[in-house]
C-alpha positions as CSV (number, residue, x, y, z in Angstrom):
1,T,-0.1,0.0,-0.1
2,G,1.1,3.4,-0.8
3,G,0.1,7.2,0.1
4,G,1.8,10.6,-0.1
5,E,3.0,12.1,2.9
6,S,3.9,15.3,1.4
7,E,4.9,16.7,-2.1
8,G,7.5,14.4,-3.6
9,A,7.3,11.8,-0.7
10,I,5.6,8.5,-0.8
11,A,5.2,6.0,2.2
12,I,4.7,2.3,1.1
13,S,4.1,-0.6,3.8
14,A,3.8,-4.3,3.1
15,T,1.7,-7.0,5.1
16,A,2.3,-10.8,4.8
17,N,-0.5,-13.0,4.3
18,E,-1.2,-15.8,6.6
19,G,1.8,-18.3,6.3
20,Y,4.2,-15.9,4.8
21,R,7.0,-13.6,6.2
22,F,8.0,-10.2,4.8
23,V,11.4,-10.3,3.5
24,N,12.4,-7.0,2.0
25,W,11.5,-4.1,-0.5
26,T,13.4,-4.0,-3.9
27,C,13.4,-1.1,-6.0
28,N,15.0,-1.1,-9.5
29,G,17.1,-4.0,-8.2
30,E,18.0,-2.3,-4.9
31,E,17.4,-4.0,-1.5
32,I,15.4,-2.0,1.0
33,S,15.0,-3.8,4.2
34,S,12.3,-2.1,6.3
35,S,8.6,-3.3,5.8
36,T,7.6,0.3,5.8
37,Y,9.6,2.7,3.6
38,T,9.5,6.3,2.8
39,D,11.0,7.5,-0.4
40,N,11.7,11.2,-1.0
41,S,13.5,10.8,-4.4
42,E,12.1,12.0,-7.6
43,G,11.6,9.8,-10.7
44,N,9.4,6.9,-11.7
45,K,9.9,3.6,-9.6
46,T,8.8,0.1,-9.3
47,Y,8.6,-1.3,-5.8
48,T,8.4,-4.9,-5.3
49,A,7.5,-6.6,-1.8
50,N,9.2,-9.9,-1.4
51,F,7.7,-12.6,0.9
52,V,8.6,-16.1,1.9
53,K,6.6,-19.2,3.0
54,V,7.1,-20.2,6.5
55,Y,6.4,-23.2,8.4
56,N,6.3,-24.4,12.0
57,V,8.6,-26.9,13.3
58,T,8.4,-28.4,16.8
59,A,9.5,-31.4,18.7
60,T,8.6,-33.4,21.7
61,A,10.1,-36.0,23.9
62,E,9.4,-38.1,26.9
63,N,12.4,-39.2,29.2
64,G,14.7,-36.7,27.5
65,N,15.1,-32.9,26.2
66,V,14.9,-31.6,22.7
67,T,16.3,-28.1,21.2
68,I,15.6,-26.7,17.7
69,T,17.8,-24.0,16.1
70,G,17.6,-22.3,12.8
71,Q,14.3,-20.2,13.4
72,N,13.9,-16.9,11.6
73,A,13.4,-13.6,13.8
74,E,9.7,-14.6,14.3
75,G,10.3,-17.9,15.5
76,T,9.2,-19.9,12.4
77,F,11.3,-21.6,9.5
78,D,11.6,-20.1,6.2
79,E,10.9,-22.5,3.3
80,N,13.9,-24.6,2.3
81,S,15.9,-23.5,5.3
82,T,17.5,-26.0,7.7
83,A,16.2,-26.7,11.0
84,T,18.7,-28.6,13.4
85,L,16.8,-30.7,16.1
86,T,18.9,-32.1,19.0
87,A,17.9,-34.8,21.4
88,T,19.2,-35.4,24.8
89,P,18.3,-38.3,26.8
90,N,17.6,-38.1,30.7
91,N,20.1,-40.3,32.8
92,G,19.1,-43.8,32.6
93,Y,17.9,-43.3,28.8
94,L,19.3,-43.7,25.3
95,F,18.1,-42.2,22.1
96,T,16.4,-44.4,19.9
97,N,15.2,-42.4,16.9
98,W,13.3,-39.5,15.6
99,T,9.7,-40.2,14.3
100,L,7.3,-37.8,12.1
101,N,3.7,-38.6,11.6
102,G,4.6,-42.0,13.2
103,S,7.2,-42.8,10.6
104,V,11.0,-43.1,11.7
105,V,13.3,-40.5,10.2
106,E,16.8,-41.6,9.4
107,G,19.1,-39.9,11.5
108,G,21.1,-39.7,14.8
109,A,20.4,-37.8,18.1
110,T,21.3,-34.3,16.2
111,L,19.2,-34.2,13.1
112,E,19.2,-31.7,10.1
113,V,16.2,-31.4,8.0
114,T,15.2,-29.1,5.2
115,V,12.0,-27.3,6.1
116,T,9.2,-27.7,3.3
117,A,6.2,-28.2,5.5
118,D,4.7,-27.9,9.1
119,A,6.3,-30.8,11.1
120,E,6.1,-32.1,14.6
121,Y,8.9,-34.5,15.4
122,V,9.2,-36.9,18.4
123,A,12.3,-37.9,19.9
124,N,12.2,-41.4,21.1
125,F,14.4,-42.8,24.1
126,E,14.5,-46.3,25.5
127,K,15.1,-47.2,29.1
128,T,18.8,-48.3,30.0
129,Y,20.8,-48.4,33.1
130,C,21.9,-45.1,34.8
131,T,25.6,-44.6,34.8
132,Y,27.9,-41.9,35.8
133,S,29.6,-39.6,33.3
134,G,33.1,-38.3,33.8
135,N,36.4,-39.2,35.2
136,S,37.4,-39.3,38.8
137,T,39.4,-36.2,40.3
138,N,40.6,-38.1,43.2
139,A,44.1,-39.7,42.3
140,G,44.0,-41.5,45.6
141,R,41.1,-43.8,45.1
142,Y,40.4,-46.4,42.3
143,L,39.5,-50.0,41.7
144,N,42.2,-52.0,40.2
145,S,40.1,-55.5,40.2
146,F,37.9,-57.9,42.0
147,T,36.9,-61.5,41.9
148,L,33.5,-62.8,42.5
149,T,32.9,-66.7,43.4
150,D,30.1,-69.0,44.4
151,G,32.8,-71.4,45.9
152,T,33.2,-73.2,42.7
153,N,32.7,-70.8,39.7
154,Q,34.3,-67.4,39.8
155,V,34.9,-64.4,37.5
156,A,37.7,-62.2,37.6
157,V,37.4,-58.8,36.7
158,S,40.5,-56.7,35.9
159,N,42.0,-53.4,34.6
160,I,39.0,-51.7,35.8
161,Q,40.4,-48.2,36.9
162,T,43.6,-46.2,37.1
163,A,44.2,-42.9,38.9
164,Q,41.7,-40.5,37.5
165,S,40.2,-42.7,35.1
166,A,36.3,-43.1,34.2
167,V,34.1,-43.5,37.2
168,Y,31.7,-45.8,35.5
169,V,33.3,-48.9,33.7
170,D,31.2,-51.4,31.6
171,K,32.5,-54.9,32.3
172,T,29.4,-56.8,31.1
173,T,31.5,-59.0,29.0
174,S,32.8,-60.4,32.4
175,V,30.4,-63.2,33.3
176,L,29.8,-65.2,36.4
177,T,27.8,-68.3,35.8
178,T,26.0,-69.7,38.8
179,Y,22.8,-71.2,40.2
180,P,19.6,-70.1,42.1
181,G,20.1,-70.3,45.7
182,A,24.0,-69.8,45.4
183,T,26.0,-67.7,48.0
184,L,28.3,-65.4,46.3
185,S,31.1,-63.5,47.7
186,F,34.5,-61.3,47.0
187,S,37.4,-63.6,46.9
188,E,39.8,-61.0,45.9
189,L,39.3,-57.2,45.9
190,N,42.1,-54.8,45.1
191,W,41.2,-51.2,45.6
192,T,43.4,-48.3,46.3
193,G,42.2,-45.8,48.9
194,L,40.4,-45.2,52.1
195,W,37.2,-43.9,53.5
196,M,34.6,-45.4,51.1
197,H,31.9,-48.2,51.1
198,G,31.1,-51.0,48.9
199,Y,27.7,-51.8,47.6
200,V,26.5,-54.4,45.4
201,F,23.1,-54.7,43.5
202,I,21.5,-57.2,41.0
203,D,18.7,-56.3,38.6
204,Y,16.5,-59.2,39.4
205,N,13.7,-58.3,37.4
206,N,15.6,-57.0,34.5
207,D,13.7,-53.7,34.5
208,K,17.0,-51.5,34.0
209,E,16.8,-50.3,37.4
210,F,18.2,-51.3,40.8
211,N,15.8,-50.8,43.8
212,G,17.5,-50.0,47.1
213,T,16.0,-52.6,49.2
214,D,18.2,-54.7,51.3
215,N,18.0,-58.3,50.2
216,N,21.1,-60.3,51.5
217,N,19.3,-63.8,52.0
218,G,17.4,-63.7,48.6
219,T,13.9,-63.6,50.0
220,T,12.6,-59.9,50.2
221,G,12.5,-59.0,46.6
222,G,15.1,-56.3,47.0
223,E,18.1,-55.8,44.7
224,L,20.5,-54.2,47.2
225,V,22.4,-57.7,48.0
226,T,25.2,-56.6,50.0
227,Y,27.1,-53.4,51.6
228,S,30.1,-52.9,53.7
229,A,28.6,-49.8,55.5
230,Y,25.7,-47.6,55.7
231,T,23.8,-45.2,58.1
232,S,20.6,-43.3,57.9
233,S,21.4,-40.8,60.7
234,D,23.6,-37.9,60.6
235,G,26.3,-39.8,63.0
236,Y,29.0,-42.1,62.1
237,T,27.4,-45.4,63.6
238,F,27.8,-47.4,60.2
239,K,26.6,-51.0,59.9
240,D,26.9,-53.5,57.0
241,I,23.9,-55.3,55.6
242,N,23.7,-57.7,58.4
243,G,23.7,-54.9,61.2
244,N,27.4,-55.6,62.3
245,L,29.2,-52.5,63.3
246,T,31.8,-51.3,60.8
247,P,35.1,-51.3,62.3
248,D,36.8,-47.5,62.5
249,S,39.7,-46.3,60.9
250,D,41.8,-47.3,63.7
251,G,40.6,-50.9,63.6
252,S,38.6,-50.6,67.0
253,S,35.2,-51.8,67.2
254,S,34.0,-49.5,70.0
255,N,30.9,-47.8,69.8
256,D,32.0,-44.3,69.7
257,S,31.2,-41.2,67.5
258,Q,33.4,-42.3,64.6
259,E,31.9,-46.0,64.6
260,G,32.2,-47.3,61.1
261,D,33.8,-44.2,59.5
262,G,34.9,-46.1,56.6
263,G,38.4,-45.2,57.2
264,N,39.8,-48.7,56.4
265,G,38.5,-48.7,52.9
266,V,36.9,-51.4,50.8
267,S,38.2,-54.8,51.0
268,V,37.0,-58.5,50.8
269,S,36.6,-58.9,54.6
270,S,34.4,-55.7,54.9
271,I,31.7,-56.8,52.3
272,P,29.6,-59.7,53.6
273,S,28.4,-62.6,51.3
274,W,25.0,-62.7,49.8
275,T,22.5,-65.5,48.9
276,L,20.6,-65.3,45.5
277,P,16.9,-66.0,45.5
278,A,16.2,-69.9,45.4
279,D,13.6,-69.4,42.7
280,L,15.6,-66.9,40.5
281,A,14.9,-67.9,36.8
282,P,17.6,-69.0,34.4
283,G,19.0,-66.1,32.2
284,N,21.3,-63.0,32.3
285,Y,21.2,-60.5,35.1
286,R,23.3,-57.1,35.7
287,L,25.3,-57.0,38.7
288,R,26.6,-53.6,39.9
289,F,29.3,-52.8,42.2
290,N,29.6,-49.3,43.6
291,I,32.2,-48.0,45.9
292,V,30.8,-44.8,47.1
293,W,30.0,-43.0,50.2
294,N,27.1,-43.9,52.4
295,T,24.3,-44.2,49.5
296,K,21.9,-47.1,48.5
297,D,21.2,-45.3,45.2
298,A,22.7,-47.5,42.5
299,C,23.1,-44.4,40.2
300,G,25.4,-42.8,42.7
301,Y,25.7,-39.0,43.3
302,A,27.1,-35.9,41.8
303,D,30.3,-35.9,43.8
304,M,31.4,-39.3,42.8
305,A,34.2,-38.2,40.7
306,T,35.4,-35.8,43.6
307,N,35.2,-38.7,46.0
308,G,37.1,-41.1,43.9
309,G,34.0,-43.3,43.4
310,T,33.6,-46.5,41.4
311,M,30.7,-47.8,39.4
312,V,31.2,-51.2,37.5
313,D,28.7,-53.6,35.9
314,I,29.3,-57.2,35.0
315,T,26.9,-59.8,34.0
316,L,25.4,-62.6,36.2
317,T,24.4,-65.6,34.3
318,I,21.8,-68.0,36.2
319,A,21.9,-71.5,34.7
320,S,19.4,-74.2,35.3
321,M,19.9,-76.6,38.0
322,P,22.0,-79.7,37.1
């Protein structure tokens, strides 16, 4: 539209139709950026208002987050522009794929698409085991190796950590094969450091989670099968899973304010044996061994790296009784 403001001057403005965005004016091949323009010069001129088709691109996700970049100043996408979608899973989930209108879109967690229509993408994630990202920052604590046994069968797990290496270590290629009702224990544990506690979990129902319910004898349905020390109070009266007071760092067993302080570190003698459920079905199960400070949470805690913690997973295979 246009109208004279004064002799020799003309003002023109452009309004986009729905689904379009004004880009610019051009006049005799010269680009003019403003949507409202006043020209005081003389002479015959032809003005062209330029528009571009725009679309909305959105993305949703459960068990994770998504971000989208590439929008224009109005928050939409110009036709044939590029939208970049990034999917980030929550802890305990893995990115699976993107879907659009129920159909799988080829691409990874970061997806670049050329925009030619309105689109609503869905980032899909699958449940997996929680882990810990990052390296230890405590050079004085690390797990070298351990061996688990049922008295006959055993698995030796070595080359787990060095000083300031990764907190989480996937050793699921290490397999202990045993039977329902077996009693398991550590026969070797080489850990460097002091002032920490050992916890063992088994995902008995294979739901990719470990509950924190004590189950040392295989009868409670819990998945926390043993630990060297724990207290639910603010004091230092730590006990193992069987209720035994944990020795102090000085080796004493007196019930003082520092009882079970964990100063002796983690060792074969500090972690009680445990018994598997007698009705445990044959199959593969994940066993997690954590070296942490006083937590029944199998996912650990934010300061594990600072504390020099360890999180290592192996595979427990239950065979049918002979």
